[in-house]
N, C-alpha and C positions, 0 to 999 in steps of 0.2 A: 910155875905159879899155880895157885889153887883157883881153878876157873869153874864157874857154874854157867850152864847153858839152859835158859828157861824156854821150854818148848822143844820137843824132839820130833818135829815133823821133818819134811824134806830138808829144809835149811838147817834146823837145829841139830838133827842127828849127824848130818855131814860135818857141820862145824865142830861139834863135840869130838867126833872121832879124829878129825884132823888136828885139833888142839892137843889131843893125847899123842898123836903121832909126832907133834913138834916138841914133845917132852913135858908137857904140863900135866898136872893132876886135874882130872875133869869129873864133875858131877853134873849129870843131866837131869832136868826136872820135867816129867811128863805126867799130866793129871789123868790121861786116859789109860785105864788099867790094862786093857788088852795090848795096846801098843807098848806100854811100859814093860810088861812082862816079856814081850818078844825081844825088845832091845836089851833088857837085862840078861837075856839068854844068848845074846850075841847075834840075833836075827834081825834083819832089816825088813820092815813091813811094806817096802816099795822097791822098785827096781832102779838101781843106780850102779853102773859098772865100777868095780873096785871097792865100793863101800862095805859090802858084807865082810870081806876079808879084813879090812881095816878095823871095823867095829869089833869083830870077834877077837882079833889080836889083842885089842886093848881092854876088852872086858875080861879076857882070860888073864892078862898080865896084871890086872888090878889098877891100871892107870886110869881107867874110866869106869864109873859106876852110874847107876840110874836110881832115881827115887821119885816118889810122888809128893814128898814133903817139902814145903817151902821153909819150914823150920830147919830141916837138915841143910838146905841150901844156904840159909843165912848163917848157920854155924860154920859151914865149910869154907865158903868162898871169900876171896879177896876182890875178884873181878866177876861181874855178872853180865852175860850177854843175853839180851832179849831177842829171841828168834821165833816168836809166835807168828801165826798167820794174820794177814790183814786183807781179808776177802772183800769183795765188792758188796756194799749194802744191798739188801733185797729191795728191788724197785727203785734204786737210786744209782747214780754214778759214783758217789763218794766211797771212800774206804771205810770199812768197819773196824774201828780201833778198840773194840771192847776187850780183845785178848791182850793187847799191849797195855791198856789201862789196868786190867785185872792183875797182870804180872807185877806191875809196880805197886799197886795197892796191897797185894798180898805180901810182897817181899819186904818193902822198906820198913814197916812197923816192927818187923822181927830182927832187924839189924842192930847189933850192939857195938859195932866199931865202924870207922870210916870205910867207905866203899866206893868203887867206881862201877857204874852201870853203862855198858856200851850197847847201843841199839844196832841190831843187824837187820831187823824187819824193814820192809819198804813202807814208808809212812809219808803223809802229806807234809809239805813244808810248814814249819811252825810247831811240829809235834815235840821236838826236843825241848824247846823253851817251856811249853805247857807242862811237860813231864818234870822238868827241873823245878819249876815252881811248886808242883804238887809234891815232889820228893822232899822239898824243904819243909812243907807243912807236916808231912808224915814222920820225918826223921826225929828221933828222940836224942837230943844232945850229941849228935854225930854229924859228920859232913858226908853227904851222899852226892857225888858228882855224876852228872849225866853227860855223855858224849855220843856222837853218832858215827858208826862205822859200817856203812851200807855194804851189802853183799852184791856180787856180780857173777853169780853162779850160772852156768849153762847146764841144763839137765843133760845127762850123758857124759859130762866132763866136770862134774862138781868137785870131785876129790882133787883133780889136777888144778882146777881154778882156785881152790882154797889153799893148797900147799904151795903152788907156784903162780900166784896171781899176776896179771899184767899191770895192776896198780892197786894200791891201798889208799882209801880215802878216809879221813878222820875229821869230823866236825867237833870243835872244842869251844867252850866258853873261855873268856880271857883268864879267869882264875882257875887253878886246878892243875893236876899233874897227869891228865889223860894221855898226853902225847908221850911222855916218858914211859908210862906203863904200856902203851900200845907198842912202842919200839921194843920193849922187852918181850912182849907176847909174840910179835912177828919178827924177832931177831933173825931167824933163819932166812925168811924171804927177803928181808932188807939186806942181809949179807950177800944174797945172791943177785942183788941189783934191782929188786922190785922198787919202783918209786913210791914214796909216801907223800900224798897230797894232804897237807894240813890246812884246814880252813875253818870258818865258823859253821855251826850246826845247820842253819838254813841252807847254806851252799852245799853241804854234804848231802842233805836230804834231796836237794834239787839235782845233784849229779846223777843219782839213781833214776829218778823219774824222767829227767831229760834224756838220759841215755836210752831208756826204753822207748820214749816217744820218738827219738831219732831213728832207731832201728825199725819201729813200726812204720814210720813214714817212708823209709827206704823200701821196705817190702811192698807197701801199698803203692808206691810210685811205680815200681816195675810192673805191678799187676794192673795199674791203670794204663800203662803203656801197652800191656798185653791186649787190653780191650781195643786200643787204637790199632794195634797190629792186626787183630782179627778183622777189623773193619777195612783195613787197607791191603790185606793180603800179604803182610810182612811177617818176618820171623823174629819174635821177641827175644829168642836166645841169641841171635846174631846181634841184635841191638844191645843187649846186656853185655855180651862179650866185648863189643867195640867200645862202649862208654866205660866199661870196667877198667880198661887200660889207662884211663885218665886218673892220675894219682890223686886228684881232688875228689874223685868219686869212689873208686875202688870196686872190685868185683863181688866182694862178700855181701850177702843179703840182697843180691839182685837176681835171685832165681824166681822167675814167675811161676805161678801155680795156684794152689788152693788157698794160700794165705796163712796167716799166723793164728795160733790159739794158745792153749795152755793156761797156767795159773798166774802168769805175770803180765805179758804185754797187753792183753785185752783189758784187764781190770786196772792196770796201772795207768794207761793213757786216759781211761775214763775218770779215775780218781784225780789225775792231774788236771783235767778239764774242770772237774767239780771244785777243786781247791782254788784254781785260778779265778773262778767265778766268785768264790767267797772273799777273795782278796781284791775284787774289783778289777781283775785283769782278764775277764772272760774272752774279750775280743782277741787277745794275743794268741789264744789256742783254738780259735774256731777251725783252723785247718785240720786239727786232729779229728773233728767230726767227720770230715770227708775221708781221712785215713781209715777210720773205723768203718765208714760206709763202703769204701772200696773193698775192704777186707771181707765184709759180710756178703757183698755181691758175688765174690768168687764162689761161695758155696751155692748160691742160687744158680750161677752159671753152670756149675758142675751138674746140678740136677737137670737143668735144661738140656745140656749136652748128652746126658744119659738118655733122656727121653727122645731126643733126636736120633741117636744111634740105634734106638730100639724101634724106630718107625713111627714115632709121634705119640706113643702111649706106653706107659709103664704098667698098665693093668695086666696082671698075670705074668709079667716078665720075671725071670730069675736073674738076680744081680749078685755078683761076687764082689765084695769090698775087701781089698787087701790093705790092711792098716786100720788101726783104731786109735792108737796113741797120737797126740798132737805133733810129735816129732819122733824120729828113730832114737834108739838107745834110751827109751823111757817107757814107763807104764802109765804115765800121766794122761788121763782122758778129760781133764778139766777144759771146758770150752773147745773140745776137739773138733776141728773142721771135718775130719773123716766121719766121726759118729753123727755129727749134725747132718751131713749129706745122706748117710745111710738111713737115718730116721725120716728125713724128708722123702726119700725115694720109697720107703715102705708105706708112708702115708698116701702115696699116689698109686698104691695097689700092687707094688712089686713084692716078690719074695726075696729077702735080702739075707745073705750069709756072709758073716764077717770073720776074718782071720787076722790075728796080730801075734807076733812071737811072744810078747810080754804083757799085753794089756787086756787080755780076754776077761779075766775075773773082774777088773774094774769096769769094763764095758758092760758086763752082765748086770751090774748093780745099777748103772744109769739107764741102759736100754734093754730091759729083760725080754722084750717082745721080739727082738732080732734073733736070727739064728746064728750059731757060732760053730766054727770048724776047728779042728785040731791041726790042720796043715793047710798050706796055700792051695794045693791041688784039690783037697777035699772041698774047700770053699768054692772052687771053680767048676765042680761037677755039674754038668747040664746047664751051665750059665749062658744066658743070652748076651751078657756083657760083663766084662771084668774091669773093675775100677781100682787103680793103684793110687791110694790116697795118703800113704805114709811111706817115705823113701827108705825103708829098711833095706839093708844090703841083700838080704834073702830074696827080696822081690826083684831087685836089680839083676840078680844072677839067675832068675828063672829062665828055663829053656822054652822058647816059644813053641817048639814042636811038642814038647811034653804037655804043656798046658792045652795045646790044640786038641790033643787026644781025649781030653775029658770034658771040654765045653760043648754046648749045643751050637753056638754060633761064634765065629772068630771075630769078636769085637772087643777092643780094649781102649780104655781112656787112661792116659798117663797124667794123673792130676798133679804130679810133682816134677814133670819133665826130667825124670831120672832114668828112664829106660833107654836102651839103644834102639831107637825107633826103626832104623833101617833093617835091623834083624827081624823085628816083628812083621814088618811089611813083607820082607823076603819070604817069611814063613807063611804068608797068606792071610795075615790079620788085617782087619780094618782098624788102623791105628790112629787115634786122635789124641791131641793134647789140649 
């Protein structure tokens, strides 16, 4: 099929390249010139394993191309995916839908034949209906159908999650042919047994936001238990392992530590709360405020623990921070717990040196006053304490004796509970989690 993807950020670029991999002809629309030029040359402006090879392959083959013109998109496409960002509004909890609205406003008046617009962006419930009504107003003697097909990508696994998803969700209005078109688009995945959940648009919109809310709740639950374990002298990992054997609970997302960040969970649970309030159902999601509070407290606790391990004051201390991305296998530093902690520690008078395998340049843009190293050992030179704040495999494999040779004091805080603590203790480290 001839597919257009509107917006070539993290979601859009991944989706476009994967649609080409599935055999479709794809045109990606990106209004930001520098990003558009990189993508048109087959280069990815962010880190995502497997995507550079896939993008380059299909740019070179001609199956995927990039433009900044909505007119080109309207002339080319049969199906249009909206994959633009929906950031949190400044000073508010709600989602900023200006980019979603702009994509629709720009595209629909240019269409000259019937079209299907599928939403991939994460939006508040009710957005599909509003956009459908607006599309009817803008369309010129043609039928423009709106349906919602939410994404469930995990950074670091986005290509796999797009090509072999664990489920596909499609929200359709009663009249229209969105389901049959979606079945053709995703024929490969459906043929491999991926379930397709077809529902109404409000339900499809809620599937995405409720999934993120549940995952955020599970993470904050185990971190709340970690606070209780600290007070009781218990081992939160043992608690998580034991309750994880319960099939009703499961072990995934029960790793206590610094908490969640990134461009999805924090802003999505806040937008969910805001939308529930608009619908008159604010009380139903009051628990998410505590989920958010627990998550933010983990960052404060890490700063407190660093101050404790340094003798009660951070003034003049040298701190090595290993990790800047919000999770491994990503260069995304949006709402990064690691960088937030590094910034707080610096404000308390410490000299902070950060190292991350992929996220250094993005970190410099957000926190230019921090110091940055090119290797983990360089970051640890003459450090009074080492903080592991992103669980990159490179950090898990560090040799405690090698690190000991470069630091000033053998103190380490495992903010992700990812290290083999007994090895660090055996090597003479003051090891904390």
